[in-house]
C-alpha positions, 0 to 999 in steps of 0.5 A, a space after each residue: 518554475 511554478 510555485 507548489 500550492 499548499 494543498 498539494 504539499 499537505 496532501 502529499 505529506 499526509 499520505 507519507 505520514 499515513 504510510 509511516 503510521 501503517 508501517 509502524 502498525 505492522 512492525 508492532 504486530 511482527 511484520 518484517 518490512 521488505 520494501 517501501 514504495 516499490 516501483 515498476 513501470 506497472 505501478 507502485 506498492 506502498 509496503 511489501 511485508 512478510 510474516 509467517 512465510 506469507 508476503 503481503 502487498 499493501 496499499 495505504 490510503 489516508 482517510 480524510 473527511 472528504 472521501 472514504 479511503 476504501 472508495 479510492 481503489 478501483 479495478 485499474 489500481 488493483 490490476 496495477 498492484 497485481 502486475 507490480 506484485 508479480 514483478 516483485 516476486 519475479 525480481 526477488 525469486 519468491 514466486 512460490 510463496 503465499 501472497 496476500 493483498 491488503 488495503 490499509 486505511 489510516 485516519 485520525 481514528 486509527 488504522 483499518 486493514 482489509 484483505 483484498 480477496 478478488 483480483 482485478 476484472 
């Protein structure tokens, strides 16, 4: 068994901490957490939330000094996110509800939420 490098562990742990911070951020604003790390063959959605009858599918990116989190989501990721959201809606019988997709960036400076208005190409 090969040893795990410190950098890969710290990147994973940083991502998990970012997801926890994002979850706390949304809870404090009245969102109900329906699922964490919802996984299907099509992909994973970090958080599934509900507020005021709207279901939110949230991708959380933890920002550091080497990249902007917004640059880490591309058409391939969006396509996988949409397919996974469809699977969630089908699985839980919530196909006729309003849905929104959010990119949430977490950094030392705070949390930024951006609505994703366009689907994948």
